[in-house]
N, C-alpha and C positions, 0 to 999 in steps of 0.2 A: 448392368455399365458396364460399358468397352471401352472407355477412354476414362481412364484413373490411374491415380499415383498413390500406390498403397505405404504407409508409413509405417516403420517399426518394421519391416523385413529383419533386417539386422539389431543389433543391440540399441541404437540409437536411432534419431532423424532429426536433423538438423533443417526448419521451415525455411523458405525462402524467406528474404531480408531480415531475417534475423540480424539484430545489432548485437556491437563488442560488446563484452562482459563490462558492466561499471559498480564494480564491487562491492553490495551495499550492505549485508549482515552475514548472521550467523546461521548458519544451519547444520546441522552435525552431520558427519557421512558414515556411509555404511561401511559397518565393521568388519574385517574379517575373521575376527578372532570369536570363540564362541560365547553364548549368550551369558550374562553375569547377572544376578540376585541383587544387586548393587542400585543404591537410589543415587541420584544426582539432582542438585538443589539450584538452579539457576533462578535469575531474577528474569521477571516480567518484562519485554521488551516498552522501553521507558519508563518501565516501573508501572506500569499502570494495569489495574485489573479487567477482565472480559465486562462486556455490559452483553451480550447477549452469542451465541453458538449457533444460530442460524443462518448458514452461507448466506441467506436472500435480504440479511438484514443486520448484516455484519457493521460495527459505528468504531472502534476501537483500535488499537494495535494488536490487542495478545491474541485478537481472534484470528488473524491471519496466520499465526504463528501455531496455533496450536490446530487451526482446519489439514496443516500437510498432516499433522501426526496422526491426527484421528479419520480424515474424510480418505477415500478411494475418488481418484481422476482416470478418465480415460488415457490418459496421455500426463504423466508429468516431466519436471526437470531433474536430471541427475543429478544429485549435490553433487557440487563443486564444479560446475560447467553450467554452460547456456545450452544443453544438448538436451533435446527434447526425447525420455525414452515411453515406453508402454506401461501402463498399472493396471489398472483393470482391464484393457481392452489386448486381446491376446493379437487382432491387428485393427488398422483404420484405415480406410481409403477413402482419398479425398479427389472429385471429379472433376475432370479438365477443366469443367468451366469454372470448377470452385463453387460451385450451388450444392453441394450433396456430400456427406460424410459419410462414411457406410463404415459400422463397426462390428465389430461380434467379441465378445465380453467373454475372457476366463472363465472357464465352469469351475463353480465351488466354492466362490469368494462368500464369504460368510459375515453375516454384518454382527457387530456388538452384540450383547447380553440378549440373544438366543433370540433376534430379529430373522431369524432365515436366510437365506441364499440373497443374493444381489443379482438382480434381473435387468434385461433393460426397461421393463416397467419403470424399473425405479429412478432408471437413466431419464425417461420418458418424461415422469412425475416430477424429480429433481430442475431440469433444463426449464421446462415448461412451464411450472410454478414461480423462476424469476421473472421471463419474459411477458406472463399475463398480468396485464394492466392493473385489475382488479387486485391483484397484490401487492401493489403498489413497490416494489421494491427500488431501491436507490439504482442497484446494478440491472435492471430489465434493458434500458441499452446494449448491455453486452451481449443480450440475445436477443436484441432489435430487430435481427435480420432472420428469426426465426419462425417458418412457417409450422414446423412441428418435429416431434419426434416421433417416425413411424415404428413402431415395433413389429417386426418379422415372424420370431420366435423367441422363446425363453432368453435366445442369448445375446438375439442379433438385433439390428435397428439400422435407421437411417435419421442425419438430420438433414431437413432439408431447408432449406434457406432462399430469400425470395430474391437474392444478389447473392455478389463476393461481398465475406465480413473479412477484410482481410487481416484482422486481430484475433480474428476468432483462432486457430491453432498455435497464437503467442501470448495471448493472454488468458482467452475467455476458458477454452479445455483445460488446459494446465496450472489453471489460476483457482482462486476463490468461488468463481460462479459457474466454476466445469468438476464442483465438490459434487460427489451421487451422495442421497440422504436415502434412510429407509420409509418406502412410502407406508410400510405396516407400521413405522417406530412412529411417523408422522402425527397417524390417524391415533392409536393408541395413544401418545403421550399428549398431545394439543400444543395447547402453547408451553409445556413443560419442555417441549423440547430445547427452547430456548437456551435451558439451563440444564438439561440432562441429555444432550447431543446422542447420535447413534449412529456412528457410520462403521467402516471394514477398516480403517487403516492399523499401521502397525502400534497404536497404542487407543487404549479406550479409556472412557471420561470417568474415572473413578471418583470423587470426591471435589467439591468446591466449597470453600469456607470465603464466604467476600471478604475482600481486602485482605487474608491473611493466607490462603493459599491454595491451588488446583493439582489435581493430583491425576498422572496420566498414569496407567500399568499398562504393561506389553501384551498385547493380544495372543495368546499362545496360538491361535487358529487362523493368524494372517496369514493370507496366501503366497506373498513375499518372506522374503529374507528378517529373519528376527531381529531385531534392533537388542545391542548390545547389554541396554540398562532392563532391568526389570521395570522400573518404576522412574519420574520424573515430578518431580516438584517444581512447581511455579510460582514464587514469590513477588505478590506486586509490591517493590517498594519503590516508591516516588523519587522519595529522595535521593541522589545519588550520592551522596556522603555516608548515607545510612546504609547502603549499597557496598560501599567501598570499605566500611568496616564490618559489614557481614563477610564481604569476599576476605580478608585478611585478619579476620579471628576464626576461620575455615568453616563458616555455617553457610558459604553459597560456592560452588565449583565453579561456576562462571558469571559474567555478569558484564555489563554495559557502565562503564563507567564514564566519568565528568570529562571533558573534554582538558580543563585545567591539570585533570591525574596523569597526561601521558608519561610526560617526564619521570615521573615519581613512580609508576611502574614498568618503564623501560630500565630502570637502574634497579630495581627489587629482583633478590633472586631466585628465580625459581619461577618466573611467571612470564606466559607469554604474550605480546601486545599487539593487537593486531587494530591497524589503522584504516577504515575501510570507509571508501566514498561511497557515499549512498546515494541513493536512485529518489530522492524525495525533493519538493521544492518548499523552500520556507519564504514568507511573503509577509509585507504590511498592506492592509487593504482597507477597501472602504464599503461602506452599505451605500452605492452608488444611487439609490432611489431616492434617497430623504436628504432633504437640503441638511448641511450645507455642501456635502460631499457628491448632490445631483448637479454638481455644476463643476465640469471636467477641470477650472481654471483652482479651484478649489484642490484639486487634486492633482493636479500638475505643483501648486506651489507644494504640497505635504512634498511632492518629490524633490524639488529643489531645496528642501529645508532640513531631507532625510541626509546623514553623512552613512552608507553602507558599511564603508569601509571600519567607520567606527565600531558598527554593531558587529563587527566580525572580530574587532581587537577584544571591546570589552566582554562579549556577550559568548562568544565563540573562540576565545583564543587562539586567533589567527591560525585555525586546524586546517578548518575545511575553506576549498578555494572559492572567490565571489560570483557568483551566476547573476547574469544581465538580462537573463529570459528565462522562460519557463523548462525546455527540455534543457536534460543536462547534455555535456559533449561530446558522448558517444552516444547518444539515441538519434536515429533516423529524424530528418525535419532541426536538429539544432540550428538555429538562427546565430550563424557566425560573429556577424556585424550585428549585433543590437546593441545599441548604444550603451555606453557605461557612465550614468546621470553622476554629478557631481555638485556635490552643495552648491547653493546659489543661494544665499539668503537676500540680497538686493531682489534678484527676481522673484524669489517664492512671497515678498511682501508688496510686490509691486502688481502681483498677479492677486492676491487677496484682496488689495485697492482694490482693483477692477473687476473684480467678483461684487465688492458690497461690504468687505469685513476690513475694512483698512486699518481697525485696532483690533484684530484679531476676533477670536470665539472660544466658546468654551464645549469641548465634545466630551466623550467616554472613548477609552481604547482597552477593548478585552481582548484578554487572552486567559490560556488555560493554565491548568499545574505542571505544566512541563518547565523546569527551572531555565533551560535555556530563552524560552520565549518569553518568561516573563525579564528576565536580566535584559532580553531584545526591548521587550517594550517600555521598561524601565529608562533606559537610553536614548528610543524614540521620545519619550515624555519630555527627555533635556532637551531633545535635540528639535521639539515643536516647541518648544517655548521661547527660543531666540525667535521666533517671527512671531509671535503672539497668540499661537495656540494654546492651550490649555487643555491639555488630557488628563482625564481621571483615571487613573489604571481597576479594572473591576478583572477579578481574578473569578471566572465561571471553572463547572465543574464538568461540562457539555457545552464543548461549542459546537455541536451537530443542533442541539437542542434551541440552543441561546440565540444563534446567529444563525444557523442554517433555517430550522424549522421557525426560530422565533422573529427570524430578520430583524433583528437589534440593531439601532440607530448607531452613526459613529464608524471609529476605525478598530482595525482588531489585528492581531499578530498571531500569525497562525503555521502549518506546514503539513500537507501531506505526503505519503507515500508511493509513491510510483510504481509502476513493470516496466519489462523490455519495449513492449510496442508504445510507441507513441501518442496511438489514439489516447489510451488508458489516460493518459497524461489532462489531455484537454475535457476529458468525458463529463466533467463537475462544474464547467462553467458554463455549461449550455442552459437557453432558454428554460428549458422544461427542468432542471435541476434546481431554480428558484424553489425555497421553501424545500429543500434537502441540504445538496453538499454544493449548492451557489451559495457560497458564503458574502460574494461580491453583491448579491443580487445585480448583478447585472447580463444583459442579454443584446444579443448582437446578430440580428439574420445571417449575417455575412458569414461570422464567423460559424452559426449553426451550420450555415449550407456548407460551407468548406469541409467543416469535420463530417457529415453525413459523405460528402465525395469522397474525402480520405478513407474512409474506412471501406467503402466500396472499390475502391482501386489496389489493384495488385500491383503494377507497378512501381518501386521504388521512388523512382525518380519524381515519378508524379505525385506520390503522395508527401516528399518532402519537399516542393512546394506550396503546398497546400498548406502544412505543419508551419512552415515558415512564415505565410501569409497571415494566420491567425494568431501567430505570435506576433506580428505587427499591427495587429488588429487591436492586442491587448494592448500594447505601448500606445499608440496612438490614442484609445479611450481612458489612459492612465485609470486602468481597472485594477492595478497590483504596483506596488515597488517591489522589486525580486532583491533577494538578501545573499541566496547561497542555496548548493542543494545539498548540503550537507554532511558531516562524517560522523561516524561511529567509532568510538573506541571500545572495543570487546579483547577483555583477558583473562585465562586460564591458566590453572595451573601444570608446569611443564611434565612430561610425564606421566600425567593420569588421564589427558581429554585428546581426541583428536580431531576437533572440527573444523569443517572446509565451510568455504563461503561462495556464492552467488549471490546473485542479485534484485533476489527475491524474500527484504523480508529476514528477519531474525527466526526463519519455519525449523525448527529442531525436531524435522521425522525421525532425525535418526541423531544416536550421537554416538561415536566408535571413544572405546581406548585408545591411550597410546600403546603403541605397540613394546 
């Protein structure tokens, strides 16, 4: 290749059209101190336990966090910034036309648990496995442009695409879809790989007691700088009040706390409070394929019955900002002029009558065990009652299985996390995600076409135009009622930990000790 751009000649590389940082959640910083035999105990993100540690099939929140601790990638985000740095790769080169990525791995990277050296064959296996339609990975579209990963030799390879795929270097390779798994371990452990993962990152998976604790241990043969702490214990504590009590009595070293607790911890001596805007979207939506919500007039009536500001006050303690569209304001393609709908009960009742429901109707409002979701659902329930809609709240353990795969009827209240590249935000509501992550059961062919066009467009302004139009289509079809991009409150003890923050979830690849 004569026309190419080498990524990672220096200590870091910033991809073209990488967007302003929207600080999201916790990522431990690289420590310059000597390694310690200490253990830290942290609450799992949102308090949720893992479902599977197979990167091709992640469902929950904690999987994404642990992923950065146990798996290597060709490139990753530098802790505390949006800079991309080389990880398992010694160098990465992008062709001038953006369709070939050549890489060379560092030699001597070892997998955990004695599974040998990481090679280009493992890279090929990892990426092609997600892309293979027969494996039915919900993340297949992230590698949708992949033709093949060509193995050149033991340490070198080429990622060959059929077209430009703009998010490749900002979300696919440095995110969970770029995790490199051991082919030998996969073939040896089979389905057990889901709860006995094998990576090559700074920590290895040591043990798991479902709904009790996950233990990660420092990998002494890690190819990079050793993390400070010997082990991390991750405790799945759903109730934030219990998490706060555990932090207060010293059973946790760091935790996310409830939005209502900001002031209390800001006044607490020896506690550092971080209020972080998140790359997440919270929404109320519908199964748009089943009556009565297959009628856009009914969906519009709900939009006029809901008071978003009231939800933010009652459930979110007025901590995060209101969102009127999908993308956060710092993300490419943010729809600045999105309408901020206000409640109009008279109009809502008129739309219901026009749709054939003058006396309202009964339905189900589904949500999960995340407290802020439940609080929001309870407020929505009362708001809908004002226009004659009786919504019975149903709490489920798995939204993915119930309304994603299951296609449950009625309304739901949920939230998804996203990444810095805007394409990822839209990925889950395409037609081919019905039966997986498309909780709306919504299919719009123009939306899908624009999503594909944007992914194949290198020019940021052109991508932005397509993303704005996609948000307008969601608005026109009333596929969702947007609430907020959220906020997370993290606390840790001053003088003990030294966390840094990045826009990619609560990932603790490293936790540093305070100077």
